[in-house]
PyMOL Python script that loads the backbone (N, CA, C, O; Angstrom):
from pymol import cmd

cmd.read_pdbstr("""\
ATOM      1  N   UNK A   1       6.239  46.128 -43.110  1.00  0.00           N
ATOM      2  CA  UNK A   1       7.050  46.799 -44.114  1.00  0.00           C
ATOM      3  C   UNK A   1       7.594  45.760 -45.086  1.00  0.00           C
ATOM      4  O   UNK A   1       7.873  44.619 -44.718  1.00  0.00           O
ATOM      5  N   UNK A   2       7.731  46.179 -46.308  1.00  0.00           N
ATOM      6  CA  UNK A   2       8.345  45.340 -47.325  1.00  0.00           C
ATOM      7  C   UNK A   2       9.503  46.103 -47.947  1.00  0.00           C
ATOM      8  O   UNK A   2       9.331  47.212 -48.452  1.00  0.00           O
ATOM      9  N   UNK A   3      10.682  45.501 -47.905  1.00  0.00           N
ATOM     10  CA  UNK A   3      11.865  46.082 -48.517  1.00  0.00           C
ATOM     11  C   UNK A   3      12.148  45.382 -49.841  1.00  0.00           C
ATOM     12  O   UNK A   3      11.998  44.166 -49.953  1.00  0.00           O
ATOM     13  N   UNK A   4      12.554  46.151 -50.836  1.00  0.00           N
ATOM     14  CA  UNK A   4      12.966  45.570 -52.112  1.00  0.00           C
ATOM     15  C   UNK A   4      14.270  44.807 -51.898  1.00  0.00           C
ATOM     16  O   UNK A   4      15.166  45.273 -51.195  1.00  0.00           O
ATOM     17  N   UNK A   5      14.362  43.645 -52.507  1.00  0.00           N
ATOM     18  CA  UNK A   5      15.547  42.799 -52.421  1.00  0.00           C
ATOM     19  C   UNK A   5      16.033  42.519 -53.837  1.00  0.00           C
ATOM     20  O   UNK A   5      15.242  42.163 -54.711  1.00  0.00           O
ATOM     21  N   UNK A   6      17.326  42.679 -54.064  1.00  0.00           N
ATOM     22  CA  UNK A   6      17.927  42.366 -55.356  1.00  0.00           C
ATOM     23  C   UNK A   6      18.659  41.040 -55.210  1.00  0.00           C
ATOM     24  O   UNK A   6      19.511  40.881 -54.335  1.00  0.00           O
ATOM     25  N   UNK A   7      18.318  40.091 -56.076  1.00  0.00           N
ATOM     26  CA  UNK A   7      18.968  38.785 -56.065  1.00  0.00           C
ATOM     27  C   UNK A   7      19.757  38.652 -57.360  1.00  0.00           C
ATOM     28  O   UNK A   7      19.240  38.884 -58.453  1.00  0.00           O
ATOM     29  N   UNK A   8      21.024  38.271 -57.208  1.00  0.00           N
ATOM     30  CA  UNK A   8      21.897  38.119 -58.367  1.00  0.00           C
ATOM     31  C   UNK A   8      22.515  36.726 -58.374  1.00  0.00           C
ATOM     32  O   UNK A   8      22.781  36.152 -57.318  1.00  0.00           O
ATOM     33  N   UNK A   9      22.739  36.192 -59.555  1.00  0.00           N
ATOM     34  CA  UNK A   9      23.452  34.929 -59.687  1.00  0.00           C
ATOM     35  C   UNK A   9      24.927  35.279 -59.617  1.00  0.00           C
ATOM     36  O   UNK A   9      25.510  35.730 -60.603  1.00  0.00           O
ATOM     37  N   UNK A  10      25.528  35.074 -58.457  1.00  0.00           N
ATOM     38  CA  UNK A  10      26.868  35.579 -58.185  1.00  0.00           C
ATOM     39  C   UNK A  10      27.974  34.733 -58.816  1.00  0.00           C
ATOM     40  O   UNK A  10      28.920  35.276 -59.385  1.00  0.00           O
ATOM     41  N   UNK A  11      27.864  33.460 -58.722  1.00  0.00           N
ATOM     42  CA  UNK A  11      28.865  32.542 -59.241  1.00  0.00           C
ATOM     43  C   UNK A  11      28.126  31.422 -59.947  1.00  0.00           C
ATOM     44  O   UNK A  11      26.898  31.450 -60.038  1.00  0.00           O
ATOM     45  N   UNK A  12      28.842  30.459 -60.436  1.00  0.00           N
ATOM     46  CA  UNK A  12      28.182  29.325 -61.073  1.00  0.00           C
ATOM     47  C   UNK A  12      27.334  28.539 -60.085  1.00  0.00           C
ATOM     48  O   UNK A  12      26.378  27.871 -60.477  1.00  0.00           O
ATOM     49  N   UNK A  13      27.681  28.616 -58.809  1.00  0.00           N
ATOM     50  CA  UNK A  13      27.005  27.755 -57.833  1.00  0.00           C
ATOM     51  C   UNK A  13      26.276  28.482 -56.720  1.00  0.00           C
ATOM     52  O   UNK A  13      25.725  27.818 -55.843  1.00  0.00           O
ATOM     53  N   UNK A  14      26.238  29.811 -56.703  1.00  0.00           N
ATOM     54  CA  UNK A  14      25.493  30.463 -55.616  1.00  0.00           C
ATOM     55  C   UNK A  14      24.855  31.772 -56.061  1.00  0.00           C
ATOM     56  O   UNK A  14      25.079  32.266 -57.166  1.00  0.00           O
ATOM     57  N   UNK A  15      24.054  32.306 -55.155  1.00  0.00           N
ATOM     58  CA  UNK A  15      23.322  33.547 -55.379  1.00  0.00           C
ATOM     59  C   UNK A  15      23.639  34.513 -54.255  1.00  0.00           C
ATOM     60  O   UNK A  15      23.977  34.098 -53.147  1.00  0.00           O
ATOM     61  N   UNK A  16      23.529  35.801 -54.542  1.00  0.00           N
ATOM     62  CA  UNK A  16      23.686  36.814 -53.503  1.00  0.00           C
ATOM     63  C   UNK A  16      22.472  37.730 -53.538  1.00  0.00           C
ATOM     64  O   UNK A  16      21.798  37.857 -54.560  1.00  0.00           O
ATOM     65  N   UNK A  17      22.209  38.364 -52.407  1.00  0.00           N
ATOM     66  CA  UNK A  17      21.080  39.285 -52.303  1.00  0.00           C
ATOM     67  C   UNK A  17      21.482  40.475 -51.453  1.00  0.00           C
ATOM     68  O   UNK A  17      22.298  40.364 -50.538  1.00  0.00           O
ATOM     69  N   UNK A  18      20.890  41.619 -51.777  1.00  0.00           N
ATOM     70  CA  UNK A  18      21.095  42.809 -50.953  1.00  0.00           C
ATOM     71  C   UNK A  18      19.825  43.647 -50.946  1.00  0.00           C
ATOM     72  O   UNK A  18      18.941  43.487 -51.788  1.00  0.00           O
ATOM     73  N   UNK A  19      19.762  44.550 -49.961  1.00  0.00           N
ATOM     74  CA  UNK A  19      18.592  45.398 -49.762  1.00  0.00           C
ATOM     75  C   UNK A  19      19.036  46.847 -49.959  1.00  0.00           C
ATOM     76  O   UNK A  19      19.729  47.395 -49.101  1.00  0.00           O
ATOM     77  N   UNK A  20      18.649  47.483 -51.080  1.00  0.00           N
ATOM     78  CA  UNK A  20      19.110  48.846 -51.346  1.00  0.00           C
ATOM     79  C   UNK A  20      18.793  49.854 -50.234  1.00  0.00           C
ATOM     80  O   UNK A  20      19.562  50.789 -50.014  1.00  0.00           O
ATOM     81  N   UNK A  21      17.679  49.673 -49.538  1.00  0.00           N
ATOM     82  CA  UNK A  21      17.298  50.620 -48.487  1.00  0.00           C
ATOM     83  C   UNK A  21      17.999  50.360 -47.157  1.00  0.00           C
ATOM     84  O   UNK A  21      17.868  51.150 -46.222  1.00  0.00           O
ATOM     85  N   UNK A  22      18.749  49.248 -47.064  1.00  0.00           N
ATOM     86  CA  UNK A  22      19.468  48.911 -45.838  1.00  0.00           C
ATOM     87  C   UNK A  22      20.925  48.617 -46.189  1.00  0.00           C
ATOM     88  O   UNK A  22      21.320  47.454 -46.274  1.00  0.00           O
ATOM     89  N   UNK A  23      21.723  49.662 -46.393  1.00  0.00           N
ATOM     90  CA  UNK A  23      23.121  49.459 -46.778  1.00  0.00           C
ATOM     91  C   UNK A  23      23.824  48.492 -45.819  1.00  0.00           C
ATOM     92  O   UNK A  23      23.724  48.613 -44.598  1.00  0.00           O
ATOM     93  N   UNK A  24      24.532  47.538 -46.410  1.00  0.00           N
ATOM     94  CA  UNK A  24      25.258  46.556 -45.617  1.00  0.00           C
ATOM     95  C   UNK A  24      24.457  45.295 -45.333  1.00  0.00           C
ATOM     96  O   UNK A  24      24.996  44.332 -44.789  1.00  0.00           O
ATOM     97  N   UNK A  25      23.190  45.286 -45.691  1.00  0.00           N
ATOM     98  CA  UNK A  25      22.349  44.111 -45.455  1.00  0.00           C
ATOM     99  C   UNK A  25      22.442  43.216 -46.689  1.00  0.00           C
ATOM    100  O   UNK A  25      21.824  43.485 -47.719  1.00  0.00           O
ATOM    101  N   UNK A  26      23.235  42.141 -46.560  1.00  0.00           N
ATOM    102  CA  UNK A  26      23.484  41.234 -47.674  1.00  0.00           C
ATOM    103  C   UNK A  26      23.400  39.794 -47.204  1.00  0.00           C
ATOM    104  O   UNK A  26      23.449  39.516 -46.006  1.00  0.00           O
ATOM    105  N   UNK A  27      23.275  38.885 -48.151  1.00  0.00           N
ATOM    106  CA  UNK A  27      23.264  37.470 -47.832  1.00  0.00           C
ATOM    107  C   UNK A  27      23.584  36.673 -49.084  1.00  0.00           C
ATOM    108  O   UNK A  27      23.574  37.205 -50.194  1.00  0.00           O
ATOM    109  N   UNK A  28      23.870  35.385 -48.893  1.00  0.00           N
ATOM    110  CA  UNK A  28      24.124  34.483 -50.006  1.00  0.00           C
ATOM    111  C   UNK A  28      23.366  33.179 -49.790  1.00  0.00           C
ATOM    112  O   UNK A  28      22.848  32.918 -48.704  1.00  0.00           O
ATOM    113  N   UNK A  29      23.311  32.375 -50.831  1.00  0.00           N
ATOM    114  CA  UNK A  29      22.683  31.065 -50.737  1.00  0.00           C
ATOM    115  C   UNK A  29      22.993  30.243 -51.964  1.00  0.00           C
ATOM    116  O   UNK A  29      23.389  30.781 -52.998  1.00  0.00           O
ATOM    117  N   UNK A  30      22.813  28.936 -51.853  1.00  0.00           N
ATOM    118  CA  UNK A  30      23.091  28.029 -52.958  1.00  0.00           C
ATOM    119  C   UNK A  30      21.978  28.016 -54.004  1.00  0.00           C
ATOM    120  O   UNK A  30      22.190  27.547 -55.122  1.00  0.00           O
ATOM    121  N   UNK A  31      20.798  28.523 -53.655  1.00  0.00           N
ATOM    122  CA  UNK A  31      19.667  28.564 -54.575  1.00  0.00           C
ATOM    123  C   UNK A  31      18.898  29.854 -54.338  1.00  0.00           C
ATOM    124  O   UNK A  31      19.118  30.542 -53.340  1.00  0.00           O
ATOM    125  N   UNK A  32      17.996  30.181 -55.256  1.00  0.00           N
ATOM    126  CA  UNK A  32      17.167  31.375 -55.082  1.00  0.00           C
ATOM    127  C   UNK A  32      16.328  31.230 -53.817  1.00  0.00           C
ATOM    128  O   UNK A  32      16.207  32.176 -53.039  1.00  0.00           O
ATOM    129  N   UNK A  33      15.758  30.068 -53.613  1.00  0.00           N
ATOM    130  CA  UNK A  33      14.937  29.843 -52.420  1.00  0.00           C
ATOM    131  C   UNK A  33      15.749  30.044 -51.139  1.00  0.00           C
ATOM    132  O   UNK A  33      15.272  30.660 -50.186  1.00  0.00           O
ATOM    133  N   UNK A  34      16.972  29.521 -51.123  1.00  0.00           N
ATOM    134  CA  UNK A  34      17.810  29.669 -49.937  1.00  0.00           C
ATOM    135  C   UNK A  34      18.216  31.120 -49.708  1.00  0.00           C
ATOM    136  O   UNK A  34      18.200  31.592 -48.571  1.00  0.00           O
ATOM    137  N   UNK A  35      18.577  31.829 -50.763  1.00  0.00           N
ATOM    138  CA  UNK A  35      18.992  33.219 -50.574  1.00  0.00           C
ATOM    139  C   UNK A  35      17.807  34.081 -50.149  1.00  0.00           C
ATOM    140  O   UNK A  35      17.986  35.042 -49.400  1.00  0.00           O
ATOM    141  N   UNK A  36      16.595  33.756 -50.615  1.00  0.00           N
ATOM    142  CA  UNK A  36      15.407  34.497 -50.163  1.00  0.00           C
ATOM    143  C   UNK A  36      15.199  34.324 -48.655  1.00  0.00           C
ATOM    144  O   UNK A  36      14.922  35.288 -47.941  1.00  0.00           O
ATOM    145  N   UNK A  37      15.334  33.096 -48.190  1.00  0.00           N
ATOM    146  CA  UNK A  37      15.184  32.836 -46.754  1.00  0.00           C
ATOM    147  C   UNK A  37      16.296  33.522 -45.970  1.00  0.00           C
ATOM    148  O   UNK A  37      16.047  34.134 -44.932  1.00  0.00           O
ATOM    149  N   UNK A  38      17.516  33.416 -46.471  1.00  0.00           N
ATOM    150  CA  UNK A  38      18.655  34.009 -45.766  1.00  0.00           C
ATOM    151  C   UNK A  38      18.566  35.532 -45.700  1.00  0.00           C
ATOM    152  O   UNK A  38      18.902  36.122 -44.673  1.00  0.00           O
ATOM    153  N   UNK A  39      18.116  36.179 -46.784  1.00  0.00           N
ATOM    154  CA  UNK A  39      18.031  37.643 -46.758  1.00  0.00           C
ATOM    155  C   UNK A  39      16.925  38.101 -45.834  1.00  0.00           C
ATOM    156  O   UNK A  39      17.040  39.155 -45.210  1.00  0.00           O
ATOM    157  N   UNK A  40      15.853  37.330 -45.733  1.00  0.00           N
ATOM    158  CA  UNK A  40      14.790  37.690 -44.791  1.00  0.00           C
ATOM    159  C   UNK A  40      15.337  37.677 -43.360  1.00  0.00           C
ATOM    160  O   UNK A  40      15.061  38.586 -42.576  1.00  0.00           O
ATOM    161  N   UNK A  41      16.107  36.648 -43.028  1.00  0.00           N
ATOM    162  CA  UNK A  41      16.731  36.578 -41.708  1.00  0.00           C
ATOM    163  C   UNK A  41      17.730  37.716 -41.523  1.00  0.00           C
ATOM    164  O   UNK A  41      17.818  38.296 -40.441  1.00  0.00           O
ATOM    165  N   UNK A  42      18.480  38.036 -42.575  1.00  0.00           N
ATOM    166  CA  UNK A  42      19.456  39.122 -42.501  1.00  0.00           C
ATOM    167  C   UNK A  42      18.777  40.467 -42.268  1.00  0.00           C
ATOM    168  O   UNK A  42      19.284  41.300 -41.516  1.00  0.00           O
ATOM    169  N   UNK A  43      17.633  40.679 -42.910  1.00  0.00           N
ATOM    170  CA  UNK A  43      16.888  41.929 -42.710  1.00  0.00           C
ATOM    171  C   UNK A  43      16.458  42.056 -41.252  1.00  0.00           C
ATOM    172  O   UNK A  43      16.648  43.105 -40.637  1.00  0.00           O
ATOM    173  N   UNK A  44      15.885  41.000 -40.703  1.00  0.00           N
ATOM    174  CA  UNK A  44      15.451  41.036 -39.300  1.00  0.00           C
ATOM    175  C   UNK A  44      16.632  41.311 -38.371  1.00  0.00           C
ATOM    176  O   UNK A  44      16.524  42.119 -37.448  1.00  0.00           O
ATOM    177  N   UNK A  45      17.755  40.642 -38.612  1.00  0.00           N
ATOM    178  CA  UNK A  45      18.961  40.841 -37.799  1.00  0.00           C
ATOM    179  C   UNK A  45      19.460  42.279 -37.931  1.00  0.00           C
ATOM    180  O   UNK A  45      19.823  42.913 -36.941  1.00  0.00           O
ATOM    181  N   UNK A  46      19.473  42.783 -39.157  1.00  0.00           N
ATOM    182  CA  UNK A  46      19.941  44.146 -39.425  1.00  0.00           C
ATOM    183  C   UNK A  46      19.067  45.172 -38.696  1.00  0.00           C
ATOM    184  O   UNK A  46      19.579  46.091 -38.056  1.00  0.00           O
ATOM    185  N   UNK A  47      17.741  45.007 -38.801  1.00  0.00           N
ATOM    186  CA  UNK A  47      16.824  45.948 -38.153  1.00  0.00           C
ATOM    187  C   UNK A  47      16.942  45.889 -36.631  1.00  0.00           C
ATOM    188  O   UNK A  47      16.895  46.925 -35.966  1.00  0.00           O
ATOM    189  N   UNK A  48      17.096  44.683 -36.074  1.00  0.00           N
ATOM    190  CA  UNK A  48      17.296  44.569 -34.615  1.00  0.00           C
ATOM    191  C   UNK A  48      18.553  45.303 -34.184  1.00  0.00           C
ATOM    192  O   UNK A  48      18.563  46.008 -33.175  1.00  0.00           O
ATOM    193  N   UNK A  49      19.614  45.128 -34.963  1.00  0.00           N
ATOM    194  CA  UNK A  49      20.869  45.820 -34.645  1.00  0.00           C
ATOM    195  C   UNK A  49      20.720  47.323 -34.686  1.00  0.00           C
ATOM    196  O   UNK A  49      21.253  48.030 -33.831  1.00  0.00           O
ATOM    197  N   UNK A  50      19.995  47.817 -35.678  1.00  0.00           N
ATOM    198  CA  UNK A  50      19.758  49.257 -35.770  1.00  0.00           C
ATOM    199  C   UNK A  50      18.977  49.750 -34.559  1.00  0.00           C
ATOM    200  O   UNK A  50      19.303  50.791 -33.989  1.00  0.00           O
ATOM    201  N   UNK A  51      17.937  48.995 -34.160  1.00  0.00           N
ATOM    202  CA  UNK A  51      17.141  49.384 -32.992  1.00  0.00           C
ATOM    203  C   UNK A  51      18.004  49.410 -31.733  1.00  0.00           C
ATOM    204  O   UNK A  51      17.930  50.350 -30.941  1.00  0.00           O
ATOM    205  N   UNK A  52      18.821  48.374 -31.553  1.00  0.00           N
ATOM    206  CA  UNK A  52      19.687  48.303 -30.371  1.00  0.00           C
ATOM    207  C   UNK A  52      20.678  49.455 -30.336  1.00  0.00           C
ATOM    208  O   UNK A  52      21.043  49.926 -29.259  1.00  0.00           O
ATOM    209  N   UNK A  53      21.114  49.909 -31.500  1.00  0.00           N
ATOM    210  CA  UNK A  53      22.058  51.025 -31.582  1.00  0.00           C
ATOM    211  C   UNK A  53      21.369  52.386 -31.538  1.00  0.00           C
ATOM    212  O   UNK A  53      22.030  53.423 -31.595  1.00  0.00           O
ATOM    213  N   UNK A  54      20.020  52.380 -31.435  1.00  0.00           N
ATOM    214  CA  UNK A  54      19.276  53.632 -31.363  1.00  0.00           C
ATOM    215  C   UNK A  54      19.134  54.344 -32.696  1.00  0.00           C
ATOM    216  O   UNK A  54      18.828  55.535 -32.734  1.00  0.00           O
ATOM    217  N   UNK A  55      19.354  53.630 -33.782  1.00  0.00           N
ATOM    218  CA  UNK A  55      19.232  54.226 -35.113  1.00  0.00           C
ATOM    219  C   UNK A  55      17.783  54.214 -35.572  1.00  0.00           C
ATOM    220  O   UNK A  55      16.988  53.377 -35.145  1.00  0.00           O
ATOM    221  N   UNK A  56      17.454  55.145 -36.439  1.00  0.00           N
ATOM    222  CA  UNK A  56      16.122  55.210 -37.020  1.00  0.00           C
ATOM    223  C   UNK A  56      16.009  54.166 -38.128  1.00  0.00           C
ATOM    224  O   UNK A  56      16.882  54.065 -38.990  1.00  0.00           O
ATOM    225  N   UNK A  57      14.931  53.398 -38.096  1.00  0.00           N
ATOM    226  CA  UNK A  57      14.694  52.399 -39.132  1.00  0.00           C
ATOM    227  C   UNK A  57      14.195  53.126 -40.381  1.00  0.00           C
ATOM    228  O   UNK A  57      13.178  53.818 -40.329  1.00  0.00           O
ATOM    229  N   UNK A  58      14.906  52.973 -41.505  1.00  0.00           N
ATOM    230  CA  UNK A  58      14.469  53.681 -42.716  1.00  0.00           C
ATOM    231  C   UNK A  58      13.222  53.045 -43.326  1.00  0.00           C
ATOM    232  O   UNK A  58      13.076  51.824 -43.350  1.00  0.00           O
ATOM    233  N   UNK A  59      12.351  53.882 -43.805  1.00  0.00           N
ATOM    234  CA  UNK A  59      11.176  53.397 -44.524  1.00  0.00           C
ATOM    235  C   UNK A  59      11.627  52.865 -45.878  1.00  0.00           C
ATOM    236  O   UNK A  59      12.565  53.399 -46.470  1.00  0.00           O
ATOM    237  N   UNK A  60      10.973  51.823 -46.372  1.00  0.00           N
ATOM    238  CA  UNK A  60      11.308  51.339 -47.711  1.00  0.00           C
ATOM    239  C   UNK A  60      10.971  52.397 -48.758  1.00  0.00           C
ATOM    240  O   UNK A  60       9.862  52.932 -48.766  1.00  0.00           O
ATOM    241  N   UNK A  61      11.909  52.695 -49.630  1.00  0.00           N
ATOM    242  CA  UNK A  61      11.657  53.677 -50.686  1.00  0.00           C
ATOM    243  C   UNK A  61      11.989  53.151 -52.068  1.00  0.00           C
ATOM    244  O   UNK A  61      11.522  53.700 -53.065  1.00  0.00           O
ATOM    245  N   UNK A  62      12.790  52.094 -52.146  1.00  0.00           N
ATOM    246  CA  UNK A  62      13.195  51.554 -53.439  1.00  0.00           C
ATOM    247  C   UNK A  62      12.014  50.865 -54.103  1.00  0.00           C
ATOM    248  O   UNK A  62      11.290  50.096 -53.470  1.00  0.00           O
ATOM    249  N   UNK A  63      11.829  51.151 -55.387  1.00  0.00           N
ATOM    250  CA  UNK A  63      10.793  50.501 -56.180  1.00  0.00           C
ATOM    251  C   UNK A  63      11.443  49.570 -57.181  1.00  0.00           C
ATOM    252  O   UNK A  63      12.533  49.845 -57.682  1.00  0.00           O
ATOM    253  N   UNK A  64      10.779  48.480 -57.468  1.00  0.00           N
ATOM    254  CA  UNK A  64      11.294  47.498 -58.416  1.00  0.00           C
ATOM    255  C   UNK A  64      10.357  47.427 -59.608  1.00  0.00           C
ATOM    256  O   UNK A  64       9.136  47.398 -59.449  1.00  0.00           O
ATOM    257  N   UNK A  65      10.931  47.399 -60.796  1.00  0.00           N
ATOM    258  CA  UNK A  65      10.138  47.268 -62.014  1.00  0.00           C
ATOM    259  C   UNK A  65      10.943  46.448 -63.015  1.00  0.00           C
ATOM    260  O   UNK A  65      12.170  46.377 -62.946  1.00  0.00           O
ATOM    261  N   UNK A  66      10.237  45.847 -63.925  1.00  0.00           N
ATOM    262  CA  UNK A  66      10.878  45.101 -64.996  1.00  0.00           C
ATOM    263  C   UNK A  66      10.580  45.794 -66.317  1.00  0.00           C
ATOM    264  O   UNK A  66       9.495  46.345 -66.504  1.00  0.00           O
ATOM    265  N   UNK A  67      11.532  45.768 -67.223  1.00  0.00           N
ATOM    266  CA  UNK A  67      11.339  46.367 -68.541  1.00  0.00           C
ATOM    267  C   UNK A  67      11.315  45.240 -69.578  1.00  0.00           C
ATOM    268  O   UNK A  67      12.229  44.417 -69.633  1.00  0.00           O
ATOM    269  N   UNK A  68      10.276  45.212 -70.386  1.00  0.00           N
ATOM    270  CA  UNK A  68      10.200  44.242 -71.472  1.00  0.00           C
ATOM    271  C   UNK A  68      11.060  44.741 -72.623  1.00  0.00           C
ATOM    272  O   UNK A  68      10.951  45.892 -73.046  1.00  0.00           O
ATOM    273  N   UNK A  69      11.906  43.868 -73.115  1.00  0.00           N
ATOM    274  CA  UNK A  69      12.773  44.221 -74.227  1.00  0.00           C
ATOM    275  C   UNK A  69      12.527  43.224 -75.342  1.00  0.00           C
ATOM    276  O   UNK A  69      12.643  42.013 -75.151  1.00  0.00           O
ATOM    277  N   UNK A  70      12.191  43.743 -76.494  1.00  0.00           N
ATOM    278  CA  UNK A  70      11.878  42.850 -77.629  1.00  0.00           C
ATOM    279  C   UNK A  70      13.120  42.449 -78.368  1.00  0.00           C
ATOM    280  O   UNK A  70      13.043  41.704 -79.345  1.00  0.00           O
TER     281      UNK A  70
END
""", "prot")
cmd.dss("prot")
cmd.show_as("cartoon", "prot")
cmd.util.cbc("prot")
cmd.orient("prot")
């Protein structure tokens, strides 16, 4: 499965990421590369927690697109 991840430049010195299809699944990092790694770990941790709690794992439904603006 692939979940859409939103990465934002949160402050002058760090980045944050969240997964729209997994409410509460967030992470931060000092660089884009670090936040990508951290959110991947957060997703795995989040899904394990859901499984342990007997919750249904949601299928990815969020789509990502970019709009060109002239």
